[in-house]
NUDRENDREN-909685 format. One record per residue (C-alpha): residue in one letter; z, y, x; residue number from 1. Coordinates in nm, 4 decimals, always signed. Layout:
<node aa="a" z="Z" y="Y" x="X" i="NUM"/>
...
***
This chain:
<node aa="m" z="+23.8092" y="+12.3251" x="+9.2908" i="1"/>
<node aa="i" z="+23.5187" y="+12.1197" x="+9.3464" i="2"/>
<node aa="g" z="+23.2510" y="+12.2952" x="+9.5591" i="3"/>
<node aa="f" z="+23.2241" y="+12.3892" x="+9.9042" i="4"/>
<node aa="p" z="+23.4881" y="+12.5248" x="+10.1315" i="5"/>
<node aa="r" z="+23.5559" y="+12.9212" x="+10.1346" i="6"/>
<node aa="k" z="+23.6458" y="+13.0890" x="+10.5018" i="7"/>
<node aa="r" z="+23.9360" y="+13.1945" x="+10.5248" i="8"/>
<node aa="g" z="+23.9807" y="+13.5776" x="+10.5546" i="9"/>
<node aa="n" z="+23.7217" y="+13.7111" x="+10.3157" i="10"/>
<node aa="p" z="+23.8351" y="+13.6487" x="+9.9679" i="11"/>
<node aa="a" z="+23.4290" y="+13.7133" x="+9.8375" i="12"/>
<node aa="r" z="+23.3979" y="+13.3868" x="+9.5979" i="13"/>
<node aa="i" z="+23.0797" y="+13.2237" x="+9.6247" i="14"/>
<node aa="t" z="+23.0227" y="+12.9251" x="+9.3218" i="15"/>
<node aa="y" z="+22.7890" y="+12.6344" x="+9.3685" i="16"/>
<node aa="h" z="+22.6748" y="+12.4324" x="+9.1411" i="17"/>
<node aa="l" z="+22.9584" y="+12.1584" x="+9.0965" i="18"/>
<node aa="s" z="+23.2369" y="+12.4431" x="+9.1008" i="19"/>
<node aa="l" z="+23.4729" y="+12.4902" x="+8.8081" i="20"/>
<node aa="i" z="+23.4748" y="+12.7427" x="+8.6405" i="21"/>
<node aa="t" z="+23.6398" y="+13.0967" x="+8.7620" i="22"/>
<node aa="p" z="+23.8593" y="+13.2880" x="+8.5926" i="23"/>
<node aa="q" z="+23.6813" y="+13.5521" x="+8.5463" i="24"/>
<node aa="q" z="+23.3412" y="+13.3015" x="+8.4351" i="25"/>
<node aa="a" z="+23.3576" y="+13.1833" x="+8.0920" i="26"/>
<node aa="t" z="+23.0275" y="+13.0913" x="+8.0476" i="27"/>
<node aa="a" z="+22.9723" y="+12.7242" x="+8.2106" i="28"/>
<node aa="p" z="+22.7992" y="+12.7296" x="+8.5571" i="29"/>
<node aa="y" z="+22.4254" y="+12.6915" x="+8.5090" i="30"/>
<node aa="r" z="+22.2788" y="+12.3720" x="+8.4761" i="31"/>
<node aa="a" z="+21.8871" y="+12.2681" x="+8.4608" i="32"/>
<node aa="p" z="+21.7981" y="+12.1352" x="+8.1072" i="33"/>
<node aa="l" z="+21.6363" y="+11.7371" x="+8.1974" i="34"/>
<node aa="w" z="+21.3669" y="+11.8073" x="+8.0432" i="35"/>
<node aa="l" z="+21.2793" y="+12.0985" x="+8.2820" i="36"/>
<node aa="p" z="+21.3463" y="+11.9889" x="+8.6471" i="37"/>
<node aa="g" z="+21.2669" y="+12.2053" x="+8.9750" i="38"/>
<node aa="g" z="+21.2064" y="+12.5189" x="+9.1047" i="39"/>
<node aa="h" z="+20.8094" y="+12.5922" x="+9.0070" i="40"/>
<node aa="a" z="+20.8473" y="+12.4964" x="+8.6674" i="41"/>
<node aa="q" z="+21.1780" y="+12.6471" x="+8.5779" i="42"/>
<node aa="t" z="+21.0298" y="+12.9786" x="+8.7093" i="43"/>
<node aa="l" z="+20.6751" y="+12.9111" x="+8.5614" i="44"/>
<node aa="y" z="+20.8217" y="+12.8049" x="+8.2430" i="45"/>
<node aa="a" z="+21.0401" y="+13.1073" x="+8.1427" i="46"/>
<node aa="a" z="+20.7781" y="+13.3429" x="+8.2572" i="47"/>
<node aa="l" z="+20.5150" y="+13.1894" x="+8.1130" i="48"/>
<node aa="a" z="+20.6201" y="+12.9880" x="+7.7688" i="49"/>
<node aa="m" z="+20.9680" y="+13.0293" x="+7.6919" i="50"/>
<node aa="p" z="+20.9643" y="+13.1676" x="+7.3307" i="51"/>
<node aa="r" z="+21.0957" y="+13.5708" x="+7.3495" i="52"/>
<node aa="a" z="+21.2766" y="+13.7425" x="+7.0741" i="53"/>
<node aa="r" z="+21.1298" y="+14.0682" x="+6.9757" i="54"/>
<node aa="v" z="+21.3094" y="+14.4044" x="+7.1179" i="55"/>
<node aa="t" z="+21.1683" y="+14.7575" x="+7.0139" i="56"/>
<node aa="y" z="+21.2553" y="+15.0455" x="+7.2376" i="57"/>
<node aa="r" z="+21.2345" y="+15.4202" x="+7.2673" i="58"/>
<node aa="r" z="+21.0283" y="+15.5438" x="+7.5533" i="59"/>
<node aa="e" z="+21.2261" y="+15.8533" x="+7.7413" i="60"/>
<node aa="r" z="+20.9811" y="+16.0432" x="+8.0532" i="61"/>
<node aa="w" z="+21.1457" y="+16.1616" x="+8.2984" i="62"/>
<node aa="d" z="+21.0465" y="+16.3853" x="+8.6361" i="63"/>
<node aa="t" z="+21.1474" y="+16.2825" x="+8.8887" i="64"/>
<node aa="p" z="+21.2430" y="+16.4885" x="+9.2235" i="65"/>
<node aa="d" z="+20.9380" y="+16.5247" x="+9.3880" i="66"/>
<node aa="g" z="+20.7105" y="+16.6064" x="+9.1225" i="67"/>
<node aa="d" z="+20.6039" y="+16.2225" x="+8.9950" i="68"/>
<node aa="f" z="+20.7347" y="+16.0391" x="+8.6653" i="69"/>
<node aa="i" z="+20.8953" y="+15.7580" x="+8.5089" i="70"/>
<node aa="d" z="+20.9382" y="+15.6147" x="+8.1787" i="71"/>
<node aa="l" z="+21.2298" y="+15.4404" x="+8.0880" i="72"/>
<node aa="d" z="+21.2549" y="+15.1986" x="+7.7630" i="73"/>
<node aa="w" z="+21.5914" y="+15.2573" x="+7.5536" i="74"/>
<node aa="v" z="+21.7369" y="+14.9977" x="+7.3192" i="75"/>
<node aa="e" z="+22.0277" y="+15.1642" x="+7.1080" i="76"/>
<node aa="q" z="+22.2675" y="+14.9825" x="+6.9130" i="77"/>
<node aa="d" z="+22.2556" y="+14.9634" x="+6.4934" i="78"/>
<node aa="r" z="+22.4191" y="+15.2799" x="+6.3454" i="79"/>
<node aa="g" z="+22.6163" y="+15.0324" x="+6.0868" i="80"/>
<node aa="l" z="+22.7491" y="+14.8521" x="+6.3934" i="81"/>
<node aa="r" z="+23.0982" y="+14.9500" x="+6.6243" i="82"/>
<node aa="i" z="+23.2803" y="+14.7193" x="+6.8660" i="83"/>
<node aa="e" z="+23.6604" y="+14.7489" x="+6.7587" i="84"/>
<node aa="g" z="+23.9122" y="+14.8949" x="+6.9973" i="85"/>
<node aa="r" z="+23.6141" y="+15.0753" x="+7.2604" i="86"/>
<node aa="g" z="+23.4756" y="+15.4135" x="+7.2677" i="87"/>
<node aa="e" z="+23.1536" y="+15.4854" x="+7.3446" i="88"/>
<node aa="a" z="+22.9288" y="+15.1487" x="+7.3649" i="89"/>
<node aa="p" z="+22.8791" y="+15.0773" x="+7.7603" i="90"/>
<node aa="l" z="+22.5013" y="+15.1165" x="+7.8716" i="91"/>
<node aa="v" z="+22.2907" y="+14.8798" x="+8.0873" i="92"/>
<node aa="a" z="+22.0395" y="+14.9785" x="+8.2947" i="93"/>
<node aa="l" z="+21.8114" y="+14.7421" x="+8.4179" i="94"/>
<node aa="f" z="+21.5469" y="+14.7894" x="+8.7257" i="95"/>
<node aa="h" z="+21.2620" y="+14.4779" x="+8.7112" i="96"/>
<node aa="g" z="+21.1012" y="+14.2854" x="+8.9381" i="97"/>
<node aa="l" z="+20.7400" y="+14.3574" x="+9.1367" i="98"/>
<node aa="e" z="+20.4981" y="+14.4441" x="+8.9284" i="99"/>
<node aa="g" z="+20.7468" y="+14.3909" x="+8.6206" i="100"/>
<node aa="s" z="+20.8196" y="+14.5833" x="+8.3028" i="101"/>
<node aa="s" z="+21.0534" y="+14.6199" x="+8.0005" i="102"/>
<node aa="r" z="+20.8239" y="+14.3532" x="+7.8271" i="103"/>
<node aa="s" z="+20.9372" y="+14.1026" x="+8.1414" i="104"/>
<node aa="h" z="+21.0920" y="+13.7960" x="+7.9974" i="105"/>
<node aa="y" z="+21.4468" y="+13.8509" x="+8.1623" i="106"/>
<node aa="a" z="+21.3620" y="+14.1924" x="+8.0162" i="107"/>
<node aa="v" z="+21.3192" y="+14.1600" x="+7.6800" i="108"/>
<node aa="a" z="+21.6249" y="+13.8283" x="+7.6864" i="109"/>
<node aa="l" z="+21.8836" y="+14.0769" x="+7.8378" i="110"/>
<node aa="m" z="+21.8115" y="+14.4060" x="+7.6284" i="111"/>
<node aa="t" z="+21.8304" y="+14.1782" x="+7.3100" i="112"/>
<node aa="a" z="+22.1485" y="+14.0248" x="+7.3928" i="113"/>
<node aa="v" z="+22.2626" y="+14.3951" x="+7.5040" i="114"/>
<node aa="r" z="+22.1868" y="+14.4831" x="+7.1305" i="115"/>
<node aa="r" z="+22.3555" y="+14.2512" x="+6.9549" i="116"/>
<node aa="t" z="+22.6387" y="+14.2659" x="+7.1689" i="117"/>
<node aa="g" z="+22.6726" y="+14.6259" x="+7.0152" i="118"/>
<node aa="w" z="+22.5797" y="+14.7995" x="+7.3830" i="119"/>
<node aa="r" z="+22.3386" y="+15.0315" x="+7.4727" i="120"/>
<node aa="g" z="+22.0467" y="+14.9410" x="+7.7308" i="121"/>
<node aa="v" z="+21.7827" y="+15.1129" x="+7.9648" i="122"/>
<node aa="a" z="+21.4953" y="+14.9389" x="+8.1601" i="123"/>
<node aa="v" z="+21.3739" y="+15.1990" x="+8.3989" i="124"/>
<node aa="h" z="+21.0330" y="+15.1610" x="+8.4937" i="125"/>
<node aa="f" z="+20.9554" y="+15.1641" x="+8.8696" i="126"/>
<node aa="r" z="+20.6589" y="+15.4636" x="+8.8986" i="127"/>
<node aa="g" z="+20.2941" y="+15.3087" x="+8.7794" i="128"/>
<node aa="c" z="+20.4972" y="+14.9667" x="+8.6289" i="129"/>
<node aa="s" z="+20.4732" y="+15.1585" x="+8.2366" i="130"/>
<node aa="g" z="+20.1241" y="+15.1442" x="+8.1588" i="131"/>
<node aa="e" z="+20.0027" y="+15.4469" x="+8.2941" i="132"/>
<node aa="p" z="+19.9540" y="+15.5655" x="+8.6776" i="133"/>
<node aa="n" z="+20.1988" y="+15.8069" x="+8.8263" i="134"/>
<node aa="r" z="+20.1237" y="+16.0959" x="+8.9753" i="135"/>
<node aa="l" z="+20.1639" y="+16.0903" x="+9.3427" i="136"/>
<node aa="p" z="+20.0237" y="+15.8221" x="+9.6318" i="137"/>
<node aa="r" z="+20.3381" y="+15.6522" x="+9.6682" i="138"/>
<node aa="a" z="+20.4390" y="+15.4008" x="+9.4037" i="139"/>
<node aa="y" z="+20.7626" y="+15.1703" x="+9.4585" i="140"/>
<node aa="h" z="+20.9136" y="+14.9219" x="+9.6702" i="141"/>
<node aa="s" z="+21.1817" y="+14.6810" x="+9.7733" i="142"/>
<node aa="g" z="+21.4201" y="+14.8843" x="+9.9485" i="143"/>
<node aa="d" z="+21.3964" y="+15.2181" x="+9.7429" i="144"/>
<node aa="a" z="+21.7497" y="+15.3024" x="+9.7538" i="145"/>
<node aa="q" z="+21.6789" y="+15.6870" x="+9.6830" i="146"/>
<node aa="e" z="+21.4820" y="+15.6118" x="+9.3589" i="147"/>
<node aa="i" z="+21.7804" y="+15.3631" x="+9.2599" i="148"/>
<node aa="e" z="+22.0302" y="+15.6971" x="+9.3604" i="149"/>
<node aa="w" z="+21.8997" y="+15.9565" x="+9.1455" i="150"/>
<node aa="i" z="+21.8031" y="+15.7189" x="+8.8387" i="151"/>
<node aa="l" z="+22.1626" y="+15.6385" x="+8.8214" i="152"/>
<node aa="r" z="+22.3677" y="+15.9221" x="+8.9255" i="153"/>
<node aa="r" z="+22.1130" y="+16.1197" x="+8.6437" i="154"/>
<node aa="l" z="+22.2177" y="+15.8263" x="+8.3824" i="155"/>
<node aa="r" z="+22.6031" y="+15.8451" x="+8.4759" i="156"/>
<node aa="a" z="+22.5532" y="+16.2512" x="+8.4127" i="157"/>
<node aa="q" z="+22.3726" y="+16.2078" x="+8.0759" i="158"/>
<node aa="n" z="+22.6627" y="+15.9069" x="+7.9692" i="159"/>
<node aa="s" z="+22.9590" y="+16.0019" x="+8.1158" i="160"/>
<node aa="g" z="+23.1912" y="+15.8863" x="+7.8498" i="161"/>
<node aa="a" z="+23.0790" y="+15.5656" x="+7.8825" i="162"/>
<node aa="p" z="+23.0794" y="+15.2462" x="+8.1305" i="163"/>
<node aa="l" z="+22.7737" y="+15.2418" x="+8.3096" i="164"/>
<node aa="f" z="+22.6616" y="+14.8579" x="+8.4601" i="165"/>
<node aa="a" z="+22.3044" y="+14.8053" x="+8.6603" i="166"/>
<node aa="v" z="+22.1467" y="+14.4660" x="+8.7192" i="167"/>
<node aa="g" z="+21.8656" y="+14.4525" x="+8.9173" i="168"/>
<node aa="v" z="+21.6008" y="+14.1067" x="+8.8966" i="169"/>
<node aa="s" z="+21.3939" y="+14.0022" x="+9.2020" i="170"/>
<node aa="l" z="+21.2418" y="+14.3203" x="+9.4018" i="171"/>
<node aa="g" z="+21.5144" y="+14.5219" x="+9.1626" i="172"/>
<node aa="g" z="+21.8106" y="+14.3670" x="+9.2650" i="173"/>
<node aa="n" z="+21.6905" y="+14.3760" x="+9.6693" i="174"/>
<node aa="a" z="+21.6808" y="+14.7509" x="+9.5969" i="175"/>
<node aa="l" z="+21.9171" y="+14.8242" x="+9.4213" i="176"/>
<node aa="l" z="+22.1260" y="+14.5685" x="+9.6453" i="177"/>
<node aa="k" z="+22.0603" y="+14.8252" x="+9.9244" i="178"/>
<node aa="w" z="+22.1585" y="+15.1167" x="+9.7654" i="179"/>
<node aa="l" z="+22.5029" y="+14.9658" x="+9.6970" i="180"/>
<node aa="g" z="+22.5022" y="+14.8658" x="+10.0648" i="181"/>
<node aa="e" z="+22.3878" y="+15.1985" x="+10.1626" i="182"/>
<node aa="t" z="+22.6266" y="+15.4353" x="+9.9647" i="183"/>
<node aa="g" z="+22.9264" y="+15.2214" x="+9.9822" i="184"/>
<node aa="a" z="+23.2871" y="+15.3519" x="+9.8263" i="185"/>
<node aa="s" z="+23.0773" y="+15.6687" x="+9.7241" i="186"/>
<node aa="a" z="+22.8801" y="+15.3980" x="+9.4594" i="187"/>
<node aa="m" z="+23.1757" y="+15.3616" x="+9.2622" i="188"/>
<node aa="t" z="+23.1437" y="+15.6685" x="+9.0632" i="189"/>
<node aa="v" z="+22.8552" y="+15.6193" x="+8.9925" i="190"/>
<node aa="v" z="+22.8786" y="+15.2761" x="+8.8310" i="191"/>
<node aa="d" z="+23.1174" y="+15.0579" x="+8.7128" i="192"/>
<node aa="r" z="+22.9906" y="+14.7000" x="+8.7629" i="193"/>
<node aa="a" z="+22.6335" y="+14.5849" x="+8.8904" i="194"/>
<node aa="a" z="+22.4338" y="+14.1989" x="+8.9159" i="195"/>
<node aa="a" z="+22.1523" y="+14.0994" x="+9.1316" i="196"/>
<node aa="v" z="+21.9258" y="+13.8413" x="+9.0415" i="197"/>
<node aa="s" z="+21.7159" y="+13.6264" x="+9.2311" i="198"/>
<node aa="a" z="+21.6670" y="+13.9450" x="+9.4622" i="199"/>
<node aa="p" z="+21.4772" y="+13.8349" x="+9.7435" i="200"/>
<node aa="v" z="+21.7914" y="+13.9417" x="+10.0061" i="201"/>
<node aa="n" z="+21.5588" y="+13.8258" x="+10.3409" i="202"/>
<node aa="l" z="+21.2058" y="+14.0315" x="+10.2820" i="203"/>
<node aa="m" z="+21.0766" y="+13.8851" x="+10.5939" i="204"/>
<node aa="i" z="+21.2161" y="+13.5374" x="+10.5173" i="205"/>
<node aa="s" z="+21.0795" y="+13.5333" x="+10.1124" i="206"/>
<node aa="g" z="+20.7855" y="+13.7372" x="+10.2226" i="207"/>
<node aa="d" z="+20.6674" y="+13.4407" x="+10.4488" i="208"/>
<node aa="a" z="+20.7586" y="+13.1756" x="+10.2111" i="209"/>
<node aa="l" z="+20.5497" y="+13.3513" x="+9.9404" i="210"/>
<node aa="g" z="+20.2197" y="+13.3751" x="+10.1664" i="211"/>
<node aa="t" z="+20.2126" y="+12.9705" x="+10.2296" i="212"/>
<node aa="g" z="+20.1733" y="+12.6432" x="+9.9877" i="213"/>
<node aa="f" z="+20.1695" y="+12.6652" x="+9.6503" i="214"/>
<node aa="n" z="+20.3731" y="+13.0165" x="+9.6622" i="215"/>
<node aa="l" z="+20.0586" y="+13.1458" x="+9.6931" i="216"/>
<node aa="i" z="+19.9775" y="+13.1152" x="+9.3412" i="217"/>
<node aa="y" z="+20.2263" y="+13.3583" x="+9.2318" i="218"/>
<node aa="t" z="+20.0716" y="+13.5866" x="+9.5136" i="219"/>
<node aa="r" z="+19.7480" y="+13.6231" x="+9.3533" i="220"/>
<node aa="n" z="+19.8918" y="+13.6776" x="+9.0507" i="221"/>
<node aa="f" z="+20.1018" y="+14.0228" x="+9.2136" i="222"/>
<node aa="l" z="+19.7575" y="+14.1034" x="+9.3963" i="223"/>
<node aa="m" z="+19.5968" y="+14.1036" x="+9.1019" i="224"/>
<node aa="t" z="+19.7569" y="+14.4053" x="+8.9424" i="225"/>
<node aa="l" z="+19.9073" y="+14.5420" x="+9.3225" i="226"/>
<node aa="k" z="+19.5029" y="+14.5634" x="+9.4199" i="227"/>
<node aa="r" z="+19.3698" y="+14.7113" x="+9.1270" i="228"/>
<node aa="k" z="+19.6629" y="+14.9590" x="+9.1102" i="229"/>
<node aa="a" z="+19.6200" y="+15.0462" x="+9.4683" i="230"/>
<node aa="l" z="+19.2073" y="+15.0958" x="+9.4451" i="231"/>
<node aa="d" z="+19.2447" y="+15.3358" x="+9.1665" i="232"/>
<node aa="k" z="+19.4595" y="+15.5910" x="+9.3753" i="233"/>
<node aa="h" z="+19.2226" y="+15.5096" x="+9.6481" i="234"/>
<node aa="a" z="+18.9700" y="+15.6554" x="+9.3752" i="235"/>
<node aa="l" z="+19.1854" y="+15.9453" x="+9.4079" i="236"/>
<node aa="y" z="+19.3374" y="+16.0296" x="+9.7469" i="237"/>
<node aa="p" z="+19.0311" y="+15.8142" x="+9.9609" i="238"/>
<node aa="d" z="+19.2157" y="+15.8686" x="+10.2749" i="239"/>
<node aa="l" z="+19.5433" y="+15.6775" x="+10.1844" i="240"/>
<node aa="f" z="+19.3560" y="+15.3410" x="+10.3677" i="241"/>
<node aa="d" z="+19.0805" y="+15.0700" x="+10.3978" i="242"/>
<node aa="a" z="+18.9313" y="+15.0225" x="+10.0533" i="243"/>
<node aa="a" z="+18.7490" y="+14.7238" x="+10.2138" i="244"/>
<node aa="r" z="+19.0704" y="+14.5715" x="+10.3819" i="245"/>
<node aa="l" z="+19.2633" y="+14.5727" x="+10.0470" i="246"/>
<node aa="r" z="+19.0471" y="+14.3958" x="+9.9025" i="247"/>
<node aa="a" z="+18.9990" y="+14.1495" x="+10.1584" i="248"/>
<node aa="a" z="+19.3917" y="+14.1190" x="+10.1543" i="249"/>
<node aa="s" z="+19.5244" y="+13.7260" x="+10.0233" i="250"/>
<node aa="t" z="+19.9218" y="+13.7663" x="+10.1219" i="251"/>
<node aa="l" z="+20.1425" y="+13.9998" x="+10.0640" i="252"/>
<node aa="r" z="+20.2472" y="+14.0600" x="+10.4529" i="253"/>
<node aa="e" z="+19.8661" y="+14.1865" x="+10.4702" i="254"/>
<node aa="f" z="+19.8691" y="+14.4249" x="+10.1240" i="255"/>
<node aa="d" z="+20.2366" y="+14.5731" x="+10.2629" i="256"/>
<node aa="d" z="+20.0546" y="+14.6307" x="+10.6079" i="257"/>
<node aa="l" z="+19.7654" y="+14.8048" x="+10.4915" i="258"/>
<node aa="v" z="+19.9551" y="+14.9935" x="+10.1362" i="259"/>
<node aa="t" z="+20.3423" y="+14.9230" x="+10.0753" i="260"/>
<node aa="a" z="+20.4516" y="+15.0014" x="+10.4224" i="261"/>
<node aa="p" z="+20.2466" y="+15.2967" x="+10.5380" i="262"/>
<node aa="l" z="+20.2841" y="+15.4724" x="+10.1724" i="263"/>
<node aa="h" z="+20.6797" y="+15.4813" x="+10.1966" i="264"/>
<node aa="g" z="+20.7665" y="+15.5635" x="+10.5583" i="265"/>
<node aa="y" z="+20.7425" y="+15.2218" x="+10.7461" i="266"/>
<node aa="r" z="+20.5272" y="+15.1445" x="+11.0655" i="267"/>
<node aa="n" z="+20.4150" y="+14.7876" x="+10.9414" i="268"/>
<node aa="t" z="+20.5101" y="+14.4989" x="+10.7746" i="269"/>
<node aa="d" z="+20.7619" y="+14.4111" x="+11.0223" i="270"/>
<node aa="d" z="+20.9557" y="+14.7023" x="+10.9995" i="271"/>
<node aa="y" z="+20.9550" y="+14.7628" x="+10.5947" i="272"/>
<node aa="w" z="+21.0599" y="+14.3564" x="+10.5294" i="273"/>
<node aa="t" z="+21.3075" y="+14.4381" x="+10.8281" i="274"/>
<node aa="r" z="+21.4494" y="+14.7571" x="+10.7052" i="275"/>
<node aa="a" z="+21.4312" y="+14.7622" x="+10.3701" i="276"/>
<node aa="s" z="+21.6656" y="+14.3841" x="+10.3215" i="277"/>
<node aa="s" z="+21.9582" y="+14.4078" x="+10.1493" i="278"/>
<node aa="k" z="+22.1499" y="+14.1087" x="+10.2885" i="279"/>
<node aa="p" z="+22.2909" y="+14.2716" x="+10.6203" i="280"/>
<node aa="g" z="+22.4420" y="+14.5662" x="+10.3715" i="281"/>
<node aa="l" z="+22.6405" y="+14.3408" x="+10.1754" i="282"/>
<node aa="r" z="+22.9126" y="+14.3829" x="+10.3451" i="283"/>
<node aa="d" z="+22.9449" y="+14.7484" x="+10.2996" i="284"/>
<node aa="v" z="+22.9296" y="+14.6921" x="+9.8655" i="285"/>
<node aa="r" z="+23.2425" y="+14.8585" x="+9.7367" i="286"/>
<node aa="v" z="+23.1168" y="+14.8037" x="+9.3156" i="287"/>
<node aa="p" z="+23.1855" y="+14.4911" x="+9.1728" i="288"/>
<node aa="t" z="+22.9007" y="+14.3168" x="+9.1738" i="289"/>
<node aa="l" z="+22.7228" y="+13.9775" x="+9.0966" i="290"/>
<node aa="v" z="+22.4563" y="+13.7870" x="+9.3259" i="291"/>
<node aa="l" z="+22.2960" y="+13.5130" x="+9.1209" i="292"/>
<node aa="n" z="+22.0444" y="+13.3190" x="+9.3598" i="293"/>
<node aa="a" z="+21.9389" y="+12.9902" x="+9.2631" i="294"/>
<node aa="r" z="+21.9432" y="+12.7477" x="+9.5333" i="295"/>
<node aa="n" z="+21.5569" y="+12.5665" x="+9.3782" i="296"/>
<node aa="d" z="+21.4417" y="+12.9308" x="+9.4111" i="297"/>
<node aa="p" z="+21.0797" y="+12.9274" x="+9.5221" i="298"/>
<node aa="f" z="+21.0794" y="+13.2958" x="+9.6752" i="299"/>
<node aa="l" z="+21.4008" y="+13.2995" x="+9.8780" i="300"/>
<node aa="p" z="+21.4790" y="+12.9280" x="+10.0868" i="301"/>
<node aa="a" z="+21.8338" y="+12.8680" x="+10.0320" i="302"/>
<node aa="s" z="+21.8983" y="+12.8961" x="+10.4209" i="303"/>
<node aa="a" z="+21.8433" y="+13.2756" x="+10.3602" i="304"/>
<node aa="l" z="+22.1029" y="+13.3334" x="+10.1183" i="305"/>
<node aa="p" z="+22.3899" y="+13.5161" x="+10.2064" i="306"/>
<node aa="g" z="+22.7624" y="+13.2975" x="+10.2701" i="307"/>
<node aa="a" z="+23.0818" y="+13.4780" x="+10.1469" i="308"/>
<node aa="g" z="+23.1213" y="+13.5875" x="+10.5351" i="309"/>
<node aa="e" z="+22.8152" y="+13.7658" x="+10.5162" i="310"/>
<node aa="v" z="+22.9342" y="+14.0013" x="+10.1873" i="311"/>
<node aa="s" z="+23.2251" y="+14.2265" x="+10.1141" i="312"/>
<node aa="a" z="+23.5204" y="+14.1090" x="+9.8875" i="313"/>
<node aa="a" z="+23.3674" y="+14.2951" x="+9.6198" i="314"/>
<node aa="v" z="+23.0501" y="+14.0780" x="+9.5931" i="315"/>
<node aa="t" z="+23.0573" y="+13.7612" x="+9.3729" i="316"/>
<node aa="l" z="+22.8282" y="+13.5044" x="+9.4924" i="317"/>
<node aa="e" z="+22.7144" y="+13.2401" x="+9.2608" i="318"/>
<node aa="q" z="+22.4251" y="+13.0155" x="+9.3965" i="319"/>
<node aa="p" z="+22.3963" y="+12.6877" x="+9.1953" i="320"/>
<node aa="e" z="+22.1369" y="+12.4577" x="+9.2551" i="321"/>
<node aa="q" z="+21.8924" y="+12.4921" x="+9.0008" i="322"/>
<node aa="g" z="+21.7204" y="+12.7862" x="+8.8507" i="323"/>
<node aa="g" z="+21.3908" y="+12.8611" x="+9.0178" i="324"/>
<node aa="h" z="+21.3279" y="+13.2362" x="+9.0216" i="325"/>
<node aa="v" z="+21.4510" y="+13.3932" x="+8.7361" i="326"/>
<node aa="g" z="+21.4032" y="+13.1418" x="+8.5320" i="327"/>
<node aa="f" z="+21.7809" y="+12.9736" x="+8.4634" i="328"/>
<node aa="v" z="+21.6511" y="+12.8339" x="+8.1201" i="329"/>
<node aa="t" z="+21.8830" y="+12.6351" x="+7.9330" i="330"/>
<node aa="g" z="+21.9574" y="+12.4442" x="+7.6325" i="331"/>
<node aa="p" z="+21.7211" y="+12.1810" x="+7.4326" i="332"/>
<node aa="f" z="+21.3661" y="+12.2527" x="+7.4295" i="333"/>
<node aa="p" z="+21.2313" y="+12.5261" x="+7.4134" i="334"/>
<node aa="g" z="+21.5045" y="+12.6705" x="+7.5823" i="335"/>
<node aa="t" z="+21.6395" y="+12.9952" x="+7.6140" i="336"/>
<node aa="s" z="+21.7687" y="+13.2057" x="+7.8927" i="337"/>
<node aa="w" z="+22.1116" y="+13.1853" x="+8.0193" i="338"/>
<node aa="l" z="+22.1066" y="+13.5297" x="+8.1768" i="339"/>
<node aa="p" z="+22.2098" y="+13.7516" x="+7.9726" i="340"/>
<node aa="q" z="+22.5491" y="+13.5985" x="+7.8620" i="341"/>
<node aa="r" z="+22.6372" y="+13.5431" x="+8.2302" i="342"/>
<node aa="v" z="+22.5527" y="+13.9072" x="+8.3326" i="343"/>
<node aa="l" z="+22.6782" y="+14.0491" x="+8.0414" i="344"/>
<node aa="e" z="+23.0531" y="+13.8528" x="+8.0969" i="345"/>
<node aa="f" z="+23.0487" y="+13.9974" x="+8.4601" i="346"/>
<node aa="f" z="+22.9987" y="+14.3114" x="+8.3709" i="347"/>
<node aa="d" z="+23.2896" y="+14.3001" x="+8.0791" i="348"/>
<node aa="a" z="+23.5501" y="+14.3170" x="+8.3106" i="349"/>
<node aa="q" z="+23.8300" y="+14.1936" x="+8.0832" i="350"/>
<node aa="n" z="+23.5962" y="+13.8696" x="+7.9226" i="351"/>
<node aa="q" z="+23.6278" y="+14.0657" x="+7.6053" i="352"/>
<node aa="l" z="+23.2869" y="+14.0392" x="+7.4392" i="353"/>
<node aa="q" z="+23.2263" y="+13.9505" x="+7.0954" i="354"/>
<node aa="p" z="+23.0111" y="+13.9919" x="+6.8577" i="355"/>
<node aa="p" z="+22.9953" y="+14.3452" x="+6.7345" i="356"/>
<node aa="i" z="+23.1730" y="+14.4428" x="+6.3875" i="357"/>
<node aa="n" z="+22.9410" y="+14.6072" x="+6.0804" i="358"/>
<node aa="a" z="+23.0963" y="+14.9118" x="+5.9599" i="359"/>
<node aa="d" z="+23.2510" y="+14.6905" x="+5.6294" i="360"/>
<node aa="g" z="+23.4227" y="+14.5462" x="+5.8840" i="361"/>
<node aa="r" z="+23.3086" y="+14.1805" x="+5.9092" i="362"/>
<node aa="r" z="+23.1351" y="+13.9808" x="+6.2130" i="363"/>
***
């Protein structure tokens, strides 16, 4: 096929911008529309300006093993729909990105597609991201594999008769990959397939990239809510950190050094970004997993992306030249998201995705 050569001895697939469609991929490889050039434009337009569908969620609250809580937003298929020749509808669990939620553009797009397919979906909120502060001093972080673990195992226990698929976006993607690498073959008893979209698999390089140039626009946006939440926690727990230093923080490195790292068991930012990065564990992933990163993602330089020799045979790498950070806008203006169809297609291993049929037998 057209593209970059694969290293011999490693059957992991890596698909670049010019690659032909693989047998498992019916959706065309991603190509950005001519009217939306560049990684920053593709990132910002998808997040701020692209039209969004409306999705209705049913909220459920779970108590955590350590006495806190998380909120989950559920999307369920219409009672009048059924999937021909299938049992209980598959469940897609989404883990959002930094300061994201079930209302993030990618969550709305994916959950809308899940519902239209006749599957079920759940957007899992990390602690403090559902619109209500969590109870404990700790929040969430990029390497939170233990949090991913108990959530997915509970979802599996409650949905034992249906396929369970997990998708993580950005920070959620790194945390999901971290869990998949740490648990190896045992993860195969929990999830059937997984996908990570725009995951910053090398947190050191990603974090430093977000601390310079135009990327500081993204950092300031993150820090607006991160600092507000942290100061609210400081009001309840005054000994957590130095509030004056927090107010002065202008980069994610400074915030993580003061708040994220010490609250979650890391010595400092360098220790956190090193130990929480998922890239070293990709060789140990055993669940079939799609790792999708645009090579023009402003959050992670292409040089930091994993190569075929750095992942297990269970990992499918797709690295289109364009797409930005969780952008992947396609089609004529005003555009739609390419992500949902690609992710759901990967989850449906036999490529049998088709529109659900109504109770009267019509599609």
